[in-house]
Phi, psi and omega in degrees: 000136181278120193235123169268139180235117174268144180075031191288342189275338177305166186299313178296314184301315180298318182286331172296318188297318176307317181293314185297316180291337175285335167282011180064026180276153166272134186233136176234126175258137173240132178197148175287340182266145175281156172226088184304327189224065178293162175306152183308137171084349181265133181253150182234131174248116187267109185197155175279137191291349180269358187264173177299311172320317183290314179304316185291347169295316179294326183286322182267321183270342174049073185280166178266333181218151170249141160234104193269106177235012188271033174272162173238151175245175177301320179288338181257334193289124173225033189246024180115221193267176187290332182285332172290322167301317173311310183298319180298315188286316186265314181294322179293320179296313176304318185293322173290331179273332171297328181281329176302313187296313185293325188244021159074039165281140189267339177221153174215134174237119167263124183263104180250202192227141183286346181295345182293343176288340171092161172239114179220165180291339187253013176286154178293152166310303178252120173270131174267172179292340177289334182294137179288148178280113190241021173298344184293318186284338181251349183202085183305331177308331179279001188304327191275325179286326181289325173294308182301313180306312188289317178302316183292321180293334178289333180296339183304319173257341185278333181237076187297328179291349187251109184287103184249143183230132171249118177261119175266085190284140164290176176303146176252151186208140176178189182301339180297329183061037186244144175125170181295313183286332173296326182283325173302316180275007189286344189276170166301326176231144177258123183278130177226180183255135183297131183081013174228142177216075185294152169281149176243135185248116178215169175216167178294139183292336167290321178292319174300315173302319174297314183300325187291311179297324180294320181300316181292317182293331175281356179051054187291164174209124189127185177254125182222125169292145179234128181209173170236254181273187183305150172280162183242149171296147183302323183295319181288327183293325184289304184307311187277356169256006175077033177232151181279118170268121191243105174292129179236146173288157195300321175293329184272342173296315182295330181280322193266336176313126179088003185223159178052039178094350184279145175296150179283141176204138178297151188291324179292352183270017184294328176312317181291351176244014172246322188236145187280144166244099177243139175241163173272101182263013181312312178306315177299307180304318183292319185282343184247329189086010179308128171236121174288147180268337187246127169276183188297326181289311184296325181293319175298313184292324179302320174284327183294311189273008181292000000 
């Protein structure tokens, strides 16, 4: 199968590419960043996904499938303003699905995040795919990712000829030390909220890559939560990854994040260190037969000793 992967040069994008090559797919990557030494046979087009060169890849190569991973978060974004990030996530997603429709792509996978459900005191412990994404009300910086997620999901009925799946992945963690959770754990001190020890749901980055490749082979259609082993409390996550967890009162939290050795975190994200975001991924497991290789302890240790 001919597969376009956007965001291919990111840590997870590279692991997904390894999986696709191992599954004998032909891979073409689109990314603003270079990949000087991709696997044999993998081609890279260095372009913004909103620009003409990206559309030309669809026009000339006529892919069978798209795996869209070129969204950016508040933790990874270093390309300008929040409005620019919004345009990348929403306008970029729209451009890709329009290209899929225009050039006869048969399958599309949008790789989203479980954080779109939002972190709130009245949230269910386990979110199912039927739960609405309410992150905008608890963390406005996620508005662009929620919008991109909903736009991708709308393609399920707008383009019935395009088998679309939206994967809401839990946090990834591993030796690359990249991603939102790794960024949160990156400081000498990890800020937390006094009186709270929420569950954190994560999976090994290699298991996440395997799950995405399985979603392609399973020809999924619909919205699916994707997770690995059981979630763990923040206190245990910090201890087993070798970080000092420091509980802070709300007003002090807002003043200290990103300073004095504390890892950086948007002030509005305090809900994410108070309340859990845990997902029920049984539908994905049933549809794909996915079985993770790394349990929660192995995943934390792979990050710690990288």
